[in-house]
Each structure stands twice: as C-alpha cells, then as structure tokens.
All heavy atoms as a GROMACS GRO file, in nm:
protein
  601
    1MET      N    1   3.303   4.050  16.852
    1MET     CA    2   3.378   4.155  16.790
    1MET      C    3   3.286   4.258  16.727
    1MET      O    4   3.311   4.377  16.735
    1MET     CB    5   3.471   4.092  16.685
    1MET     CG    6   3.572   4.190  16.633
    1MET     SD    7   3.699   4.213  16.755
    1MET     CE    8   3.824   4.282  16.660
    2THR      N    9   3.178   4.214  16.663
    2THR     CA   10   3.085   4.305  16.598
    2THR      C   11   3.013   4.391  16.701
    2THR      O   12   2.990   4.510  16.678
    2THR     CB   13   2.982   4.226  16.515
    2THR    OG1   14   3.052   4.141  16.425
    2THR    CG2   15   2.893   4.318  16.438
    3PHE      N   16   2.977   4.332  16.813
    3PHE     CA   17   2.909   4.407  16.918
    3PHE      C   18   2.996   4.522  16.967
    3PHE      O   19   2.948   4.633  16.988
    3PHE     CB   20   2.872   4.313  17.034
    3PHE     CG   21   2.809   4.386  17.149
    3PHE    CD1   22   2.678   4.433  17.140
    3PHE    CD2   23   2.881   4.409  17.265
    3PHE    CE1   24   2.621   4.499  17.246
    3PHE    CE2   25   2.825   4.477  17.371
    3PHE     CZ   26   2.694   4.523  17.362
    4LYS      N   27   3.125   4.496  16.983
    4LYS     CA   28   3.218   4.597  17.031
    4LYS      C   29   3.229   4.711  16.929
    4LYS      O   30   3.229   4.829  16.966
    4LYS     CB   31   3.354   4.535  17.057
    4LYS     CG   32   3.451   4.627  17.125
    4LYS     CD   33   3.579   4.554  17.160
    4LYS     CE   34   3.677   4.645  17.230
    4LYS     NZ   35   3.802   4.579  17.265
    5LYS      N   36   3.238   4.679  16.799
    5LYS     CA   37   3.245   4.780  16.693
    5LYS      C   38   3.118   4.866  16.692
    5LYS      O   39   3.122   4.987  16.679
    5LYS     CB   40   3.264   4.715  16.556
    5LYS     CG   41   3.404   4.704  16.511
    5LYS     CD   42   3.407   4.655  16.367
    5LYS     CE   43   3.549   4.644  16.320
    5LYS     NZ   44   3.558   4.591  16.185
    6ASP      N   45   3.004   4.797  16.701
    6ASP     CA   46   2.876   4.868  16.701
    6ASP      C   47   2.865   4.962  16.821
    6ASP      O   48   2.816   5.074  16.809
    6ASP     CB   49   2.759   4.769  16.702
    6ASP     CG   50   2.742   4.696  16.569
    6ASP    OD1   51   2.800   4.744  16.468
    6ASP    OD2   52   2.673   4.593  16.567
    7LEU      N   53   2.911   4.917  16.934
    7LEU     CA   54   2.906   4.998  17.055
    7LEU      C   55   2.996   5.122  17.040
    7LEU      O   56   2.957   5.234  17.077
    7LEU     CB   57   2.949   4.915  17.177
    7LEU     CG   58   2.945   4.986  17.311
    7LEU    CD1   59   2.802   5.031  17.344
    7LEU    CD2   60   2.999   4.898  17.421
    8ILE      N   61   3.114   5.103  16.984
    8ILE     CA   62   3.207   5.215  16.963
    8ILE      C   63   3.147   5.316  16.864
    8ILE      O   64   3.148   5.436  16.887
    8ILE     CB   65   3.344   5.164  16.916
    8ILE    CG1   66   3.414   5.091  17.031
    8ILE    CG2   67   3.430   5.278  16.866
    8ILE    CD1   68   3.543   5.022  16.992
    9ASN      N   69   3.092   5.266  16.752
    9ASN     CA   70   3.032   5.354  16.652
    9ASN      C   71   2.912   5.430  16.709
    9ASN      O   72   2.894   5.550  16.685
    9ASN     CB   73   2.991   5.276  16.527
    9ASN     CG   74   3.111   5.236  16.445
    9ASN    OD1   75   3.217   5.297  16.453
    9ASN    ND2   76   3.096   5.131  16.365
   10THR      N   77   2.828   5.361  16.785
   10THR     CA   78   2.713   5.426  16.848
   10THR      C   79   2.759   5.531  16.948
   10THR      O   80   2.702   5.641  16.956
   10THR     CB   81   2.624   5.321  16.917
   10THR    OG1   82   2.586   5.222  16.822
   10THR    CG2   83   2.501   5.384  16.977
   11SER      N   84   2.863   5.502  17.021
   11SER     CA   85   2.917   5.598  17.118
   11SER      C   86   2.971   5.722  17.047
   11SER      O   87   2.951   5.835  17.092
   11SER     CB   88   3.027   5.535  17.202
   11SER     OG   89   2.976   5.427  17.277
   12LYS      N   90   3.040   5.702  16.936
   12LYS     CA   91   3.093   5.815  16.860
   12LYS      C   92   2.980   5.906  16.811
   12LYS      O   93   2.987   6.028  16.823
   12LYS     CB   94   3.174   5.765  16.740
   12LYS     CG   95   3.309   5.707  16.774
   12LYS     CD   96   3.378   5.660  16.646
   12LYS     CE   97   3.507   5.590  16.673
   12LYS     NZ   98   3.572   5.542  16.548
   13ILE      N   99   2.878   5.846  16.754
   13ILE     CA  100   2.765   5.924  16.702
   13ILE      C  101   2.695   5.999  16.815
   13ILE      O  102   2.660   6.116  16.803
   13ILE     CB  103   2.667   5.831  16.627
   13ILE    CG1  104   2.734   5.780  16.500
   13ILE    CG2  105   2.537   5.904  16.594
   13ILE    CD1  106   2.656   5.673  16.426
   14THR      N  107   2.677   5.932  16.928
   14THR     CA  108   2.611   5.995  17.042
   14THR      C  109   2.694   6.112  17.095
   14THR      O  110   2.640   6.220  17.123
   14THR     CB  111   2.589   5.891  17.154
   14THR    OG1  112   2.514   5.782  17.102
   14THR    CG2  113   2.516   5.953  17.271
   15LEU      N  114   2.824   6.095  17.106
   15LEU     CA  115   2.911   6.203  17.154
   15LEU      C  116   2.914   6.320  17.056
   15LEU      O  117   2.913   6.437  17.098
   15LEU     CB  118   3.052   6.150  17.179
   15LEU     CG  119   3.068   6.063  17.304
   15LEU    CD1  120   3.209   6.005  17.310
   15LEU    CD2  121   3.036   6.142  17.429
   16MET      N  122   2.914   6.292  16.926
   16MET     CA  123   2.912   6.400  16.827
   16MET      C  124   2.781   6.477  16.834
   16MET      O  125   2.779   6.601  16.827
   16MET     CB  126   2.934   6.343  16.687
   16MET     CG  127   3.077   6.298  16.661
   16MET     SD  128   3.102   6.222  16.499
   16MET     CE  129   3.058   6.354  16.391
   17ALA      N  130   2.669   6.407  16.848
   17ALA     CA  131   2.539   6.473  16.860
   17ALA      C  132   2.533   6.558  16.986
   17ALA      O  133   2.482   6.671  16.984
   17ALA     CB  134   2.427   6.369  16.859
   18LEU      N  135   2.586   6.507  17.096
   18LEU     CA  136   2.590   6.581  17.221
   18LEU      C  137   2.676   6.707  17.208
   18LEU      O  138   2.637   6.815  17.253
   18LEU     CB  139   2.642   6.492  17.334
   18LEU     CG  140   2.648   6.554  17.472
   18LEU    CD1  141   2.508   6.590  17.521
   18LEU    CD2  142   2.715   6.459  17.570
   19ALA      N  143   2.791   6.694  17.144
   19ALA     CA  144   2.880   6.808  17.125
   19ALA      C  145   2.814   6.914  17.037
   19ALA      O  146   2.822   7.034  17.065
   19ALA     CB  147   3.012   6.763  17.063
   20LEU      N  148   2.748   6.873  16.930
   20LEU     CA  149   2.677   6.967  16.844
   20LEU      C  150   2.565   7.039  16.919
   20LEU      O  151   2.546   7.160  16.906
   20LEU     CB  152   2.618   6.894  16.723
   20LEU     CG  153   2.708   6.885  16.601
   20LEU    CD1  154   2.647   6.792  16.497
   20LEU    CD2  155   2.728   7.022  16.541
   21THR      N  156   2.489   6.965  16.998
   21THR     CA  157   2.379   7.023  17.074
   21THR      C  158   2.431   7.124  17.176
   21THR      O  159   2.380   7.236  17.186
   21THR     CB  160   2.299   6.913  17.146
   21THR    OG1  161   2.252   6.820  17.049
   21THR    CG2  162   2.182   6.970  17.222
   22LEU      N  163   2.534   7.089  17.250
   22LEU     CA  164   2.590   7.180  17.349
   22LEU      C  165   2.652   7.303  17.282
   22LEU      O  166   2.636   7.416  17.331
   22LEU     CB  167   2.694   7.108  17.435
   22LEU     CG  168   2.639   7.003  17.531
   22LEU    CD1  169   2.754   6.932  17.602
   22LEU    CD2  170   2.546   7.067  17.632
   23GLY      N  171   2.720   7.283  17.170
   23GLY     CA  172   2.780   7.395  17.099
   23GLY      C  173   2.676   7.492  17.048
   23GLY      O  174   2.691   7.614  17.058
   24THR      N  175   2.568   7.440  16.993
   24THR     CA  176   2.459   7.525  16.944
   24THR      C  177   2.395   7.602  17.059
   24THR      O  178   2.366   7.721  17.046
   24THR     CB  179   2.355   7.440  16.870
   24THR    OG1  180   2.420   7.368  16.766
   24THR    CG2  181   2.246   7.525  16.811
   25ASN      N  182   2.370   7.536  17.168
   25ASN     CA  183   2.311   7.603  17.285
   25ASN      C  184   2.401   7.714  17.337
   25ASN      O  185   2.354   7.822  17.373
   25ASN     CB  186   2.281   7.503  17.396
   25ASN     CG  187   2.160   7.419  17.365
   25ASN    OD1  188   2.077   7.455  17.282
   25ASN    ND2  189   2.150   7.304  17.429
   26MET      N  190   2.531   7.690  17.340
   26MET     CA  191   2.624   7.792  17.388
   26MET      C  192   2.628   7.911  17.293
   26MET      O  193   2.636   8.025  17.334
   26MET     CB  194   2.763   7.731  17.406
   26MET     CG  195   2.771   7.634  17.523
   26MET     SD  196   2.924   7.540  17.530
   26MET     CE  197   3.043   7.664  17.567
   27LEU      N  198   2.620   7.885  17.163
   27LEU     CA  199   2.620   7.991  17.064
   27LEU      C  200   2.499   8.081  17.080
   27LEU      O  201   2.510   8.203  17.083
   27LEU     CB  202   2.622   7.931  16.922
   27LEU     CG  203   2.619   8.030  16.808
   27LEU    CD1  204   2.750   8.107  16.803
   27LEU    CD2  205   2.596   7.958  16.677
   28PHE      N  206   2.381   8.023  17.093
   28PHE     CA  207   2.260   8.103  17.108
   28PHE      C  208   2.253   8.171  17.244
   28PHE      O  209   2.194   8.278  17.257
   28PHE     CB  210   2.135   8.018  17.084
   28PHE     CG  211   2.110   7.993  16.938
   28PHE    CD1  212   2.126   7.868  16.884
   28PHE    CD2  213   2.073   8.097  16.855
   28PHE    CE1  214   2.104   7.845  16.750
   28PHE    CE2  215   2.051   8.076  16.720
   28PHE     CZ  216   2.066   7.949  16.667
   29ALA      N  217   2.312   8.114  17.346
   29ALA     CA  218   2.312   8.177  17.479
   29ALA      C  219   2.404   8.298  17.481
   29ALA      O  220   2.380   8.394  17.554
   29ALA     CB  221   2.355   8.076  17.584
   30ALA      N  222   2.508   8.300  17.398
   30ALA     CA  223   2.602   8.412  17.396
   30ALA      C  224   2.545   8.533  17.323
   30ALA      O  225   2.582   8.647  17.352
   30ALA     CB  226   2.732   8.369  17.330
   31TRP      N  227   2.455   8.514  17.229
   31TRP     CA  228   2.398   8.624  17.152
   31TRP      C  229   2.284   8.687  17.229
   31TRP      O  230   2.199   8.619  17.281
   31TRP     CB  231   2.348   8.574  17.016
   31TRP     CG  232   2.294   8.683  16.931
   31TRP    CD1  233   2.367   8.768  16.856
   31TRP    CD2  234   2.158   8.720  16.914
   31TRP    NE1  235   2.285   8.855  16.791
   31TRP    CE2  236   2.155   8.829  16.827
   31TRP    CE3  237   2.039   8.672  16.965
   31TRP    CZ2  238   2.038   8.890  16.787
   31TRP    CZ3  239   1.921   8.734  16.926
   31TRP    CH2  240   1.922   8.841  16.839
   32GLN      N  241   2.284   8.820  17.235
   32GLN     CA  242   2.176   8.891  17.303
   32GLN      C  243   2.110   8.986  17.204
   32GLN      O  244   2.177   9.064  17.136
   32GLN     CB  245   2.228   8.971  17.421
   32GLN     CG  246   2.280   8.883  17.532
   32GLN     CD  247   2.332   8.963  17.649
   32GLN    OE1  248   2.347   9.084  17.640
   32GLN    NE2  249   2.357   8.897  17.759
   33ALA      N  250   1.982   8.982  17.196
   33ALA     CA  251   1.907   9.070  17.107
   33ALA      C  252   1.909   9.212  17.160
   33ALA      O  253   1.925   9.234  17.281
   33ALA     CB  254   1.763   9.020  17.095
   34PRO      N  255   1.894   9.313  17.074
   34PRO     CA  256   1.886   9.451  17.122
   34PRO      C  257   1.769   9.466  17.218
   34PRO      O  258   1.665   9.402  17.203
   34PRO     CB  259   1.862   9.532  16.994
   34PRO     CG  260   1.913   9.446  16.884
   34PRO     CD  261   1.891   9.306  16.928
   35THR      N  262   1.786   9.554  17.317
   35THR     CA  263   1.681   9.573  17.417
   35THR      C  264   1.572   9.668  17.371
   35THR      O  265   1.463   9.670  17.426
   35THR     CB  266   1.742   9.625  17.548
   35THR    OG1  267   1.813   9.746  17.520
   35THR    CG2  268   1.837   9.523  17.608
   36GLN      N  269   1.603   9.752  17.270
   36GLN     CA  270   1.507   9.847  17.217
   36GLN      C  271   1.519   9.850  17.066
   36GLN      O  272   1.620   9.805  17.010
   36GLN     CB  273   1.534   9.988  17.272
   36GLN     CG  274   1.522   9.997  17.422
   36GLN     CD  275   1.565  10.135  17.473
   36GLN    OE1  276   1.611  10.218  17.397
   36GLN    NE2  277   1.548  10.158  17.601
   37THR      N  278   1.419   9.907  16.999
   37THR     CA  279   1.429   9.918  16.854
   37THR      C  280   1.527  10.028  16.817
   37THR      O  281   1.539  10.127  16.888
   37THR     CB  282   1.292   9.950  16.792
   37THR    OG1  283   1.241  10.069  16.851
   37THR    CG2  284   1.194   9.838  16.816
   38PRO      N  285   1.602  10.014  16.707
   38PRO     CA  286   1.699  10.116  16.665
   38PRO      C  287   1.629  10.248  16.635
   38PRO      O  288   1.515  10.247  16.593
   38PRO     CB  289   1.760  10.058  16.539
   38PRO     CG  290   1.732   9.913  16.544
   38PRO     CD  291   1.606   9.897  16.621
   39PRO      N  292   1.691  10.362  16.652
   39PRO     CA  293   1.828  10.382  16.696
   39PRO      C  294   1.842  10.405  16.845
   39PRO      O  295   1.939  10.463  16.890
   39PRO     CB  296   1.868  10.508  16.618
   39PRO     CG  297   1.744  10.588  16.614
   39PRO     CD  298   1.632  10.486  16.602
   40ASN      N  299   1.745  10.365  16.926
   40ASN     CA  300   1.751  10.384  17.071
   40ASN      C  301   1.831  10.274  17.138
   40ASN      O  302   1.860  10.172  17.078
   40ASN     CB  303   1.609  10.386  17.130
   40ASN     CG  304   1.525  10.495  17.070
   40ASN    OD1  305   1.572  10.605  17.049
   40ASN    ND2  306   1.400  10.463  17.039
   41GLY      N  307   1.862  10.295  17.264
   41GLY     CA  308   1.926  10.190  17.342
   41GLY      C  309   2.069  10.162  17.303
   41GLY      O  310   2.150  10.252  17.291
   42ASN      N  311   2.100  10.036  17.281
   42ASN     CA  312   2.238   9.994  17.261
   42ASN      C  313   2.280   9.991  17.114
   42ASN      O  314   2.382   9.936  17.079
   42ASN     CB  315   2.262   9.857  17.324
   42ASN     CG  316   2.168   9.752  17.268
   42ASN    OD1  317   2.081   9.782  17.188
   42ASN    ND2  318   2.186   9.628  17.311
   43VAL      N  319   2.201  10.052  17.025
   43VAL     CA  320   2.235  10.056  16.884
   43VAL      C  321   2.260  10.201  16.846
   43VAL      O  322   2.176  10.286  16.868
   43VAL     CB  323   2.120   9.998  16.797
   43VAL    CG1  324   2.156  10.002  16.651
   43VAL    CG2  325   2.090   9.856  16.841
   44PRO      N  326   2.379  10.234  16.789
   44PRO     CA  327   2.407  10.373  16.755
   44PRO      C  328   2.316  10.423  16.642
   44PRO      O  329   2.274  10.346  16.556
   44PRO     CB  330   2.553  10.371  16.710
   44PRO     CG  331   2.580  10.230  16.673
   44PRO     CD  332   2.490  10.146  16.756
   45ALA      N  333   2.288  10.554  16.644
   45ALA     CA  334   2.204  10.613  16.542
   45ALA      C  335   2.277  10.612  16.408
   45ALA      O  336   2.399  10.621  16.403
   45ALA     CB  337   2.171  10.756  16.580
   46PRO      N  338   2.203  10.600  16.297
   46PRO     CA  339   2.269  10.607  16.167
   46PRO      C  340   2.326  10.747  16.143
   46PRO      O  341   2.289  10.842  16.209
   46PRO     CB  342   2.157  10.576  16.067
   46PRO     CG  343   2.030  10.576  16.143
   46PRO     CD  344   2.062  10.574  16.289
   47LEU      N  345   2.417  10.759  16.046
   47LEU     CA  346   2.484  10.886  16.021
   47LEU      C  347   2.388  10.999  15.985
   47LEU      O  348   2.419  11.115  16.003
   47LEU     CB  349   2.588  10.871  15.909
   47LEU     CG  350   2.718  10.807  15.951
   47LEU    CD1  351   2.808  10.785  15.832
   47LEU    CD2  352   2.790  10.891  16.054
   48ASN      N  353   2.272  10.969  15.932
   48ASN     CA  354   2.181  11.075  15.891
   48ASN      C  355   2.077  11.110  15.997
   48ASN      O  356   1.981  11.180  15.970
   48ASN     CB  357   2.110  11.035  15.761
   48ASN     CG  358   2.024  10.912  15.778
   48ASN    OD1  359   2.036  10.839  15.875
   48ASN    ND2  360   1.938  10.887  15.683
   49GLN      N  361   2.093  11.063  16.119
   49GLN     CA  362   1.996  11.088  16.226
   49GLN      C  363   2.063  11.155  16.345
   49GLN      O  364   2.182  11.138  16.367
   49GLN     CB  365   1.933  10.956  16.274
   49GLN     CG  366   1.856  10.883  16.168
   49GLN     CD  367   1.727  10.954  16.133
   49GLN    OE1  368   1.658  11.005  16.220
   49GLN    NE2  369   1.696  10.961  16.005
   50GLY      N  370   1.987  11.228  16.422
   50GLY     CA  371   2.035  11.283  16.548
   50GLY      C  372   2.089  11.424  16.535
   50GLY      O  373   2.114  11.476  16.426
   51SER      N  374   2.107  11.489  16.650
   51SER     CA  375   2.152  11.627  16.653
   51SER      C  376   2.294  11.640  16.707
   51SER      O  377   2.345  11.750  16.721
   51SER     CB  378   2.056  11.710  16.740
   51SER     OG  379   2.053  11.656  16.870
   52VAL      N  380   2.360  11.530  16.737
   52VAL     CA  381   2.497  11.535  16.788
   52VAL      C  382   2.596  11.508  16.675
   52VAL      O  383   2.563  11.447  16.574
   52VAL     CB  384   2.519  11.432  16.902
   52VAL    CG1  385   2.430  11.462  17.021
   52VAL    CG2  386   2.494  11.292  16.853
   53ASP      N  387   2.720  11.560  16.691
   53ASP     CA  388   2.824  11.535  16.592
   53ASP      C  389   2.852  11.386  16.583
   53ASP      O  390   2.850  11.315  16.684
   53ASP     CB  391   2.952  11.608  16.630
   53ASP     CG  392   2.936  11.759  16.623
   53ASP    OD1  393   2.844  11.805  16.551
   53ASP    OD2  394   3.015  11.830  16.687
   54GLN      N  395   2.878  11.338  16.462
   54GLN     CA  396   2.907  11.197  16.443
   54GLN      C  397   3.034  11.183  16.360
   54GLN      O  398   3.064  11.266  16.277
   54GLN     CB  399   2.791  11.129  16.370
   54GLN     CG  400   2.661  11.135  16.448
   54GLN     CD  401   2.547  11.066  16.373
   54GLN    OE1  402   2.571  10.971  16.300
   54GLN    NE2  403   2.427  11.114  16.392
   55THR      N  404   3.106  11.078  16.383
   55THR     CA  405   3.230  11.051  16.311
   55THR      C  406   3.218  10.917  16.242
   55THR      O  407   3.167  10.821  16.299
   55THR     CB  408   3.349  11.047  16.409
   55THR    OG1  409   3.354  11.171  16.478
   55THR    CG2  410   3.479  11.026  16.336
   56LYS      N  411   3.266  10.911  16.119
   56LYS     CA  412   3.264  10.786  16.044
   56LYS      C  413   3.406  10.755  16.000
   56LYS      O  414   3.474  10.839  15.945
   56LYS     CB  415   3.174  10.799  15.921
   56LYS     CG  416   3.170  10.671  15.840
   56LYS     CD  417   3.101  10.693  15.708
   56LYS     CE  418   3.100  10.570  15.623
   56LYS     NZ  419   3.230  10.511  15.597
   57ALA      N  420   3.451  10.636  16.027
   57ALA     CA  421   3.582  10.592  15.980
   57ALA      C  422   3.568  10.547  15.835
   57ALA      O  423   3.477  10.474  15.801
   57ALA     CB  424   3.634  10.477  16.066
   58GLY      N  425   3.654  10.595  15.749
   58GLY     CA  426   3.646  10.559  15.607
   58GLY      C  427   3.587  10.673  15.527
   58GLY      O  428   3.552  10.778  15.580
   59GLY      N  429   3.575  10.653  15.399
   59GLY     CA  430   3.524  10.756  15.308
   59GLY      C  431   3.374  10.776  15.322
   59GLY      O  432   3.302  10.691  15.374
   60LEU      N  433   3.328  10.892  15.274
   60LEU     CA  434   3.186  10.923  15.278
   60LEU      C  435   3.150  10.994  15.149
   60LEU      O  436   3.214  11.093  15.113
   60LEU     CB  437   3.154  11.013  15.399
   60LEU     CG  438   3.011  11.065  15.408
   60LEU    CD1  439   2.915  10.948  15.431
   60LEU    CD2  440   2.998  11.167  15.519
   61ALA      N  441   3.052  10.946  15.077
   61ALA     CA  442   3.006  11.010  14.955
   61ALA      C  443   2.855  11.021  14.959
   61ALA      O  444   2.786  10.926  14.994
   61ALA     CB  445   3.051  10.930  14.833
   62VAL      N  446   2.802  11.138  14.925
   62VAL     CA  447   2.659  11.162  14.924
   62VAL      C  448   2.625  11.228  14.792
   62VAL      O  449   2.662  11.342  14.768
   62VAL     CB  450   2.616  11.253  15.040
   62VAL    CG1  451   2.466  11.274  15.040
   62VAL    CG2  452   2.663  11.196  15.172
   63ASN      N  453   2.554  11.156  14.705
   63ASN     CA  454   2.519  11.205  14.571
   63ASN      C  455   2.639  11.271  14.504
   63ASN      O  456   2.736  11.205  14.474
   63ASN     CB  457   2.398  11.298  14.576
   63ASN     CG  458   2.271  11.220  14.604
   63ASN    OD1  459   2.264  11.100  14.586
   63ASN    ND2  460   2.169  11.289  14.650
   64ALA      N  461   2.636  11.404  14.484
   64ALA     CA  462   2.743  11.473  14.411
   64ALA      C  463   2.854  11.522  14.502
   64ALA      O  464   2.953  11.577  14.457
   64ALA     CB  465   2.685  11.590  14.334
   65PHE      N  466   2.843  11.507  14.632
   65PHE     CA  467   2.943  11.553  14.728
   65PHE      C  468   3.026  11.435  14.774
   65PHE      O  469   2.975  11.330  14.804
   65PHE     CB  470   2.874  11.617  14.848
   65PHE     CG  471   2.968  11.651  14.960
   65PHE    CD1  472   3.048  11.763  14.954
   65PHE    CD2  473   2.977  11.569  15.070
   65PHE    CE1  474   3.134  11.793  15.056
   65PHE    CE2  475   3.063  11.599  15.173
   65PHE     CZ  476   3.142  11.711  15.167
   66ALA      N  477   3.157  11.454  14.780
   66ALA     CA  478   3.244  11.349  14.831
   66ALA      C  479   3.354  11.411  14.917
   66ALA      O  480   3.411  11.513  14.881
   66ALA     CB  481   3.307  11.271  14.717
   67ALA      N  482   3.381  11.355  15.032
   67ALA     CA  483   3.489  11.400  15.120
   67ALA      C  484   3.586  11.284  15.136
   67ALA      O  485   3.544  11.172  15.158
   67ALA     CB  486   3.433  11.444  15.254
   68ALA      N  487   3.714  11.313  15.123
   68ALA     CA  488   3.812  11.205  15.131
   68ALA      C  489   3.934  11.251  15.210
   68ALA      O  490   3.953  11.370  15.233
   68ALA     CB  491   3.853  11.161  14.991
   69ALA      N  492   4.016  11.156  15.248
   69ALA     CA  493   4.141  11.180  15.321
   69ALA      C  494   4.114  11.254  15.451
   69ALA      O  495   4.030  11.212  15.528
   69ALA     CB  496   4.242  11.251  15.234
   70ASN      N  497   4.183  11.367  15.475
   70ASN     CA  498   4.170  11.441  15.600
   70ASN      C  499   4.082  11.564  15.583
   70ASN      O  500   4.116  11.673  15.629
   70ASN     CB  501   4.308  11.481  15.652
   70ASN     CG  502   4.390  11.360  15.692
   70ASN    OD1  503   4.334  11.262  15.739
   70ASN    ND2  504   4.519  11.365  15.669
   71SER      N  505   3.968  11.552  15.517
   71SER     CA  506   3.879  11.666  15.493
   71SER      C  507   3.808  11.706  15.620
   71SER      O  508   3.763  11.622  15.697
   71SER     CB  509   3.775  11.629  15.387
   71SER     OG  510   3.838  11.589  15.268
   72PHE      N  511   3.798  11.836  15.642
   72PHE     CA  512   3.723  11.888  15.756
   72PHE      C  513   3.654  12.016  15.713
   72PHE      O  514   3.717  12.107  15.661
   72PHE     CB  515   3.817  11.916  15.875
   72PHE     CG  516   3.745  11.974  15.993
   72PHE    CD1  517   3.671  11.893  16.077
   72PHE    CD2  518   3.750  12.110  16.020
   72PHE    CE1  519   3.605  11.945  16.185
   72PHE    CE2  520   3.683  12.163  16.127
   72PHE     CZ  521   3.609  12.080  16.210
   73PHE      N  522   3.524  12.024  15.730
   73PHE     CA  523   3.447  12.141  15.691
   73PHE      C  524   3.369  12.189  15.812
   73PHE      O  525   3.306  12.111  15.881
   73PHE     CB  526   3.349  12.107  15.578
   73PHE     CG  527   3.415  12.049  15.457
   73PHE    CD1  528   3.414  11.912  15.437
   73PHE    CD2  529   3.479  12.129  15.365
   73PHE    CE1  530   3.476  11.856  15.326
   73PHE    CE2  531   3.540  12.075  15.254
   73PHE     CZ  532   3.538  11.938  15.234
   74ALA      N  533   3.372  12.320  15.837
   74ALA     CA  534   3.295  12.378  15.947
   74ALA      C  535   3.239  12.511  15.900
   74ALA      O  536   3.303  12.584  15.826
   74ALA     CB  537   3.383  12.398  16.070
   75GLY      N  538   3.120  12.543  15.944
   75GLY     CA  539   3.059  12.671  15.904
   75GLY      C  540   3.014  12.665  15.759
   75GLY      O  541   2.980  12.561  15.705
   76ASN      N  542   3.016  12.782  15.692
   76ASN     CA  543   2.974  12.791  15.552
   76ASN      C  544   3.095  12.775  15.461
   76ASN      O  545   3.192  12.848  15.472
   76ASN     CB  546   2.908  12.927  15.525
   76ASN     CG  547   2.781  12.944  15.607
   76ASN    OD1  548   2.713  12.846  15.631
   76ASN    ND2  549   2.751  13.066  15.646
   77VAL      N  550   3.088  12.680  15.371
   77VAL     CA  551   3.196  12.657  15.275
   77VAL      C  552   3.134  12.668  15.136
   77VAL      O  553   3.040  12.597  15.103
   77VAL     CB  554   3.259  12.516  15.293
   77VAL    CG1  555   3.364  12.491  15.187
   77VAL    CG2  556   3.316  12.503  15.432
   78THR      N  557   3.188  12.762  15.054
   78THR     CA  558   3.137  12.780  14.918
   78THR      C  559   3.254  12.776  14.822
   78THR      O  560   3.353  12.846  14.841
   78THR     CB  561   3.063  12.914  14.905
   78THR    OG1  562   2.958  12.920  15.001
   78THR    CG2  563   3.006  12.931  14.766
   79ILE      N  564   3.242  12.696  14.719
   79ILE     CA  565   3.342  12.691  14.614
   79ILE      C  566   3.269  12.718  14.483
   79ILE      O  567   3.173  12.648  14.450
   79ILE     CB  568   3.413  12.553  14.608
   79ILE    CG1  569   3.484  12.528  14.740
   79ILE    CG2  570   3.509  12.548  14.492
   79ILE    CD1  571   3.544  12.390  14.753
   80GLY      N  572   3.311  12.821  14.410
   80GLY     CA  573   3.242  12.858  14.287
   80GLY      C  574   3.127  12.952  14.317
   80GLY      O  575   3.120  13.017  14.422
   81THR      N  576   3.030  12.956  14.228
   81THR     CA  577   2.916  13.046  14.242
   81THR      C  578   2.797  12.966  14.294
   81THR      O  579   2.755  12.869  14.228
   81THR     CB  580   2.880  13.109  14.106
   81THR    OG1  581   2.997  13.171  14.054
   81THR    CG2  582   2.769  13.209  14.120
   82PRO      N  583   2.741  13.005  14.409
   82PRO     CA  584   2.626  12.929  14.460
   82PRO      C  585   2.502  12.954  14.373
   82PRO      O  586   2.481  13.064  14.324
   82PRO     CB  587   2.607  12.984  14.601
   82PRO     CG  588   2.670  13.119  14.600
   82PRO     CD  589   2.780  13.112  14.498
   83THR      N  590   2.424  12.852  14.353
   83THR     CA  591   2.300  12.865  14.278
   83THR      C  592   2.186  12.822  14.368
   83THR      O  593   2.202  12.736  14.456
   83THR     CB  594   2.301  12.778  14.151
   83THR    OG1  595   2.322  12.642  14.190
   83THR    CG2  596   2.409  12.822  14.057
   84ALA      N  597   2.072  12.882  14.346
   84ALA     CA  598   1.957  12.849  14.431
   84ALA      C  599   1.861  12.759  14.362
   84ALA      O  600   1.850  12.747  14.248
   84ALA     CB  601   1.886  12.977  14.474
   0.00000   0.00000   0.00000
C-alpha cells in the first residue's frame, strides 16, 4: 500500500514539474524582443520625437500648458499678451 502511495505522489510531483517547465518554455517562446533599439523599427517614437503628427489618447500636460477634452490647436494661438 505504501509503495502505491509513494508512486502516486512521485507521479504527481513529476507531472507538476513537467507542466511548469512546459508552461515557462511556452511563455518565453511567445515573447519576442524588439528587432531594433527604440524609437526605430517596431517601437513607436515617443511623443516628443519625430517630425510627423502624433496623437495621444488621454490628457496631456507639459509644465504650465495643459490641453483637455476636445482641444485642438493649429497655427499660432495667443491668449493674453505674449512675452519674450
């Protein structure tokens, strides 16, 4: 009776270790590293880089400037008296 219990327990441990090993291997096989260093290749440029128009979902605040909701600015926009 003890031999049978030991065999079952050993089988359980072996199967769990096998499942963990296979799961870990599948996880690492699914992940692919970037092919080039950012911002080239398959990684988009950050919002402060590049010469093309960029869109960001969500709010954007830069130091003293903040744009919210449906804000859209094009060309020269001046509010108040400009200072140099």
